[in-house]
Every structure is written in structure tokens, then in C-alpha cells.
C-alpha positions as CSV (number, residue, x, y, z in Angstrom):
1,M,4.0,39.7,-27.6
2,K,3.7,43.5,-26.3
3,E,4.9,42.2,-22.9
4,I,8.1,40.5,-24.2
5,L,10.4,43.5,-23.7
6,P,9.3,44.4,-20.1
7,N,9.3,40.8,-19.1
8,A,12.7,40.0,-20.7
9,L,14.1,42.8,-18.4
10,V,12.6,41.1,-15.5
11,V,13.8,37.9,-16.7
12,T,17.4,39.1,-17.0
13,I,17.4,40.7,-13.6
14,L,16.3,37.5,-12.1
15,T,18.9,35.4,-14.1
16,V,21.6,37.7,-12.9
17,L,20.5,37.4,-9.3
18,C,20.5,33.6,-9.8
19,I,23.9,33.5,-11.4
20,Q,25.3,35.9,-8.5
21,F,23.7,34.1,-5.6
22,L,22.0,30.8,-6.3
23,D,23.7,29.1,-8.9
24,L,26.9,27.8,-7.2
25,P,25.7,27.3,-3.7
26,L,22.8,25.2,-4.8
27,S,24.9,23.2,-7.5
28,A,27.3,22.4,-4.5
29,A,24.5,21.5,-2.2
30,I,23.2,19.0,-4.8
31,A,26.7,17.7,-5.3
32,E,27.2,17.1,-1.5
33,Y,23.9,15.8,-0.3
34,L,22.5,13.9,-3.4
35,G,26.0,12.4,-3.9
36,T,26.0,12.9,-7.9
37,Y,29.5,14.6,-8.1
38,A,30.2,15.3,-11.8
39,P,33.4,12.9,-12.2
40,V,31.5,9.7,-11.0
41,V,27.9,10.6,-12.0
42,N,26.8,7.9,-14.4
43,T,24.5,10.2,-16.4
44,S,27.8,12.5,-17.4
45,N,28.5,9.5,-19.9
46,M,25.2,9.6,-21.5
47,P,25.1,10.8,-25.3
48,D,23.2,14.2,-25.8
49,L,20.0,12.9,-27.5
50,L,18.5,16.4,-28.1
51,L,19.6,16.7,-31.8
52,I,17.8,13.1,-32.6
53,I,14.9,14.1,-30.8
54,V,14.7,17.4,-32.7
55,V,15.2,15.8,-36.1
56,T,12.9,12.8,-35.4
57,L,10.0,15.2,-34.1
58,T,10.6,17.9,-37.0
59,S,10.3,14.9,-39.7
60,L,7.2,13.7,-38.0
61,S,5.5,17.0,-37.7
62,W,6.2,18.1,-41.4
63,G,5.4,14.6,-42.7
64,L,2.0,14.7,-41.1
65,Y,1.5,18.1,-42.1
66,F,2.0,17.4,-45.8
67,F,-0.1,14.5,-45.6
68,L,-2.9,16.6,-44.0
69,V,-2.4,19.1,-46.7
70,R,-2.4,16.6,-49.5
71,H,-6.0,15.4,-48.4
72,H,-7.3,19.0,-47.9
73,I,-7.6,18.8,-44.1
74,Y,-6.8,22.3,-42.5
75,D,-7.6,21.9,-38.9
76,Q,-5.7,22.2,-35.3
77,R,-3.6,19.5,-36.3
78,T,-2.4,21.2,-39.3
79,L,-1.5,24.3,-37.4
80,F,0.1,22.2,-34.6
81,C,2.5,20.4,-36.9
82,Q,3.4,23.6,-38.9
83,L,4.0,25.3,-35.4
84,T,6.1,22.4,-33.8
85,G,7.8,21.8,-37.1
86,T,9.0,25.2,-37.5
87,A,9.7,25.9,-33.7
88,L,11.9,22.7,-33.0
89,P,14.6,23.2,-35.4
90,L,14.5,27.0,-35.1
91,S,15.1,26.6,-31.2
92,F,17.7,24.1,-31.9
93,V,19.8,26.5,-34.0
94,I,19.3,29.3,-31.5
95,K,20.4,27.2,-28.7
96,I,23.9,26.4,-30.4
97,I,24.3,30.0,-31.2
98,L,23.6,31.3,-27.7
99,K,25.6,28.4,-26.1
100,W,28.5,29.5,-28.3
101,L,27.6,33.3,-27.5
102,F,27.9,33.1,-23.8
103,G,30.3,30.0,-23.5
104,R,29.4,29.7,-19.8
105,T,31.1,26.7,-17.9
106,D,28.6,23.8,-17.3
107,T,27.8,22.6,-13.9
108,R,30.0,19.4,-14.0
109,T,33.2,21.1,-15.2
110,W,32.7,23.6,-12.4
111,L,32.4,20.8,-10.0
112,S,35.6,19.2,-11.2
113,D,37.5,22.3,-11.1
114,H,36.2,25.5,-9.6
115,S,39.0,27.7,-11.6
116,Q,37.2,27.0,-14.8
117,Y,34.1,28.8,-13.9
118,G,33.0,31.9,-16.0
119,F,31.3,33.2,-19.4
120,H,34.0,32.7,-22.0
121,W,32.3,34.8,-24.7
122,F,32.1,33.8,-28.2
123,A,34.0,30.8,-27.3
124,G,31.6,28.1,-26.4
125,S,33.3,24.6,-26.5
126,E,33.1,21.5,-24.7
127,G,32.5,22.3,-21.0
128,S,31.6,25.7,-21.8
129,Q,28.0,25.4,-23.0
130,G,26.0,25.6,-20.1
131,F,24.2,28.6,-21.0
132,P,21.1,28.5,-21.7
133,S,19.9,25.1,-21.3
134,G,19.3,23.7,-24.6
135,H,16.7,21.1,-23.4
136,M,14.5,23.8,-21.9
137,L,15.1,26.1,-24.9
138,V,13.8,23.4,-27.1
139,F,11.1,21.3,-25.3
140,T,9.3,24.5,-24.0
141,P,8.0,25.6,-27.2
142,L,7.0,21.9,-27.6
143,F,5.0,21.7,-24.5
144,L,3.5,24.9,-24.7
145,A,2.1,24.0,-28.4
146,L,0.7,20.8,-26.7
147,W,-0.8,22.5,-23.9
148,H,-2.4,24.9,-26.3
149,F,-3.9,22.6,-29.1
150,Y,-4.3,19.5,-26.5
151,P,-5.3,20.9,-23.4
152,R,-7.1,17.8,-22.2
153,F,-3.4,16.6,-21.1
154,R,-2.1,19.9,-19.5
155,F,-1.5,18.4,-16.1
156,S,0.6,15.9,-17.6
157,Y,2.4,18.3,-19.6
158,G,3.1,20.3,-16.7
159,I,4.5,17.4,-14.7
160,V,6.7,16.2,-17.4
161,L,8.2,19.7,-17.8
162,F,8.7,20.0,-14.1
163,C,10.5,16.6,-13.9
164,L,12.8,17.7,-16.8
165,I,13.6,21.0,-14.7
166,I,14.2,18.9,-11.9
167,A,16.4,16.5,-13.5
168,L,18.6,19.0,-15.5
169,I,19.5,20.6,-12.1
170,A,19.5,17.5,-9.8
171,T,21.7,15.7,-12.2
172,E,24.2,18.7,-12.3
173,Y,23.5,19.0,-16.2
174,H,22.7,22.8,-15.5
175,F,22.7,25.7,-13.2
176,L,19.4,27.1,-12.1
177,S,19.8,30.3,-14.2
178,D,20.5,28.2,-17.5
179,V,17.4,26.3,-17.0
180,F,15.4,29.6,-15.9
181,A,16.6,31.6,-19.1
182,G,16.5,28.4,-21.5
183,T,12.7,28.3,-20.5
184,Y,12.2,32.1,-21.2
185,I,13.6,32.0,-24.5
186,G,11.7,29.0,-25.5
187,L,8.6,31.0,-24.7
188,V,9.6,33.6,-26.8
189,I,10.5,31.4,-29.7
190,Y,7.1,29.8,-29.3
191,L,5.0,33.1,-29.5
192,A,7.2,34.3,-32.2
193,V,6.5,31.2,-34.5
194,T,2.8,31.1,-33.6
195,R,2.4,34.7,-34.8
196,L,4.3,33.9,-37.9
197,V,2.4,30.4,-38.7
198,I,-0.9,32.4,-38.0
199,S,0.1,35.4,-40.2
200,Y,1.1,32.7,-43.0
201,N,-2.1,31.0,-42.9
202,V,-4.0,34.1,-43.0
203,R,-2.4,35.2,-45.9
204,R,-2.7,31.8,-47.6
205,S,-6.5,31.7,-46.8
206,T,-6.8,35.3,-48.3
207,N,-5.2,34.4,-51.7
208,L,-7.2,31.2,-52.2
């Protein structure tokens, strides 16, 4: 956690550079060469399933946690369930707050009307909820937990997360900086929740 603040400065600088020099040219190139221009892309009509995924995984995590505790099982499964059950809803709430705070025009809205582009501070609404990427903010803690507790399938986790990043950009769901920022914030949430959960379990074991 000590490295968070200096790393945050580096990430902030890189994010600003992406916003200034990479986001718009990259999105325009994708729209031109991949032919997924916002008004006609089929994925633009797909419902956002992120909330359903978060609610489902959170319910499963806490359900399994209480089942294990009831049977006096305290192992990595218990810790994993605590961590994911806490990190997932927390990250979802944080992404809602941040999207409202920054109010950045999303990629498809910009492609439809370049004049709409910008950060509409404290006014995030439909078409202005691009920053940061909620998918990366939510899924990064999940995949980091899987990476840590179940390392056997690390290669698969990396492939899935990489494909998600590519998909979010290639389908004009997000700018590059949205994805970059969402990933880092997800990392911070994971580290913070991990420390919180470990501290709770240490206190709990001490009081037993």
C-alpha cells in the first residue's frame, strides 16, 4: 500500500497523456477500420449486465462464506469469499460515484457528435459516463483475487482480462484512458479490501 501514492501520480500522468494524445485518434481509427461506428454497432443496444453480475457474484460469495463459517471452515475459500463479497459491491458503488463525478462523454456519444466531447463535472448522465471504465474497475479486483488464491489458472485469468480490455476499446465502449484508470482504481480497491479483510480476521482470531 505504501507504493499507492507515487504510483497514483504516475498513473494520473499517463491517463492525462492518453486523454490528450491517444484516446480520440485511437477511437476514430477503430471506428474507421473496424467498421463499428457507434450508431450502427449492434453491441450499442445490448443491456448493461454489470449490476446483475455484481449482485449474483456478491450473493454467491457471501452465501458460500456463511456456509463455510457455519461448518467451522476457515481457509483460503473463506478469505476469498470475504474479499470478493466486499470488493465487488464496493467497486460498483465507487464506479457510480466516479462516473457521476467526472461526467466524461463516452466513446459512442463522441463518435455520433464530436461537439459533445468533454468532462461534464458532477453531471454524469446517459452518454456522459465513460470515465473510468466500470467493467475494469469491478472485474480487476475479482481477477486479482482469483490470481492470488487460485494461481493454477493465472494464464487463463490474464487472457480473459486482456480480451475484456480489447473488447471494451474495440467495440467503442470506452476510450483507452477509461480502461487504464478503471484498472488502476480496481487494483487500489483490491489492495485496500485485502488489508481490511486480513485485519478483521486477525482481530477475530485474537478475540476467540
